C-alpha positions in Angstrom: -63.1 -41.1 139.0 -65.2 -38.4 140.7 -68.9 -38.1 139.8 -70.2 -35.2 137.8 -71.8 -32.8 140.4 -75.5 -32.6 140.7 -76.8 -29.4 139.0 -74.4 -29.9 136.1 -76.0 -28.7 132.7 -75.5 -29.8 129.2 -77.5 -28.9 126.0 -79.2 -30.9 123.3 -76.6 -32.6 121.1 -73.8 -32.9 123.7 -72.7 -36.2 125.2 -73.9 -37.2 128.6 -71.0 -37.0 131.2 -72.8 -39.0 133.9 -75.5 -41.6 134.0 -78.5 -40.4 135.9 -81.8 -38.5 135.8 -81.7 -35.2 133.8 -84.4 -32.6 133.8 -85.2 -30.3 130.9 -84.9 -26.6 131.9 -87.9 -25.6 129.9 -91.6 -25.1 130.3 -93.2 -27.6 130.4 -90.3 -29.6 131.8 -89.6 -33.4 131.7 -87.1 -35.8 133.3 -85.3 -38.5 131.4 -82.9 -41.3 132.4 -79.7 -41.0 130.4 -76.6 -43.1 130.4 -73.0 -41.8 130.2 -72.0 -41.3 126.5 -75.5 -40.9 125.2 -76.5 -37.8 123.3 -78.9 -35.3 124.9 -82.1 -35.2 122.9 -84.3 -32.3 121.9 -87.5 -31.7 123.9 -90.7 -30.5 122.2 -88.6 -30.3 118.9 -86.4 -27.7 120.5 -82.8 -27.6 121.7 -82.9 -27.4 125.5 -80.6 -27.3 128.5 -80.6 -30.5 130.6 -79.7 -30.5 134.3 -78.4 -33.5 136.3 -80.8 -34.0 139.2 -79.9 -37.5 140.5 -77.5 -40.2 139.9 -78.4 -43.7 138.3 
C-alpha cells in the first residue's frame, strides 16, 4: 500500500491516514507524533489543520 504523501493535511477530529509527525498549521505551531487511525486533536483549544511532515 502506498504511503500518504508528505504535505497531506487533515483537520481536528479526522482520523490519521499515516503514522508520522504532523505539524499544526497555526501560530504558534507544534509538532506531534500520531499513529494511523488515531484522531487528530485540537491545539490551543481550537480546531486546526495538521500537515504530515515526516514518516514514523
